[in-house]
C-alpha positions, 0 to 999 in steps of 0.5 A: 742771802737777802735782797732789798725791797721797797716797803709799803711806805716807800722805804727800804726793807731787807728781805731774807731769801733762799737762792736756787740755781743760776739760770743764764744771767739770773739767780732763781729766788726759791723763797722769800719774795712775793709776786708784788715785791719791788726789788732794789737793784741799784744803790744798795751799798748805802741802804739801811732798813727804813731808808727813804727811796727815790724809785726809778723803774728799770725792768719789768719782771715779766721781761726777765722771769724764767718760768719753772719749766726753764723755757723763758727768755732773758732781758 
């Protein structure tokens, strides 16, 4: 499994991840992401490594994250 993230230079970077269980309407990512990563969620079909990006923020991770104890709230 992989995700697309925004690289330091503002381009697209493919990142391998380890998926955990499905929690509500979100996948738990167990490994492969850092706290400061920005995950690309729209337009991924046409991406390639190094592709230039136009970034529009649509979510704050704190709004959708589920803590390890499972007592979080969704978007």
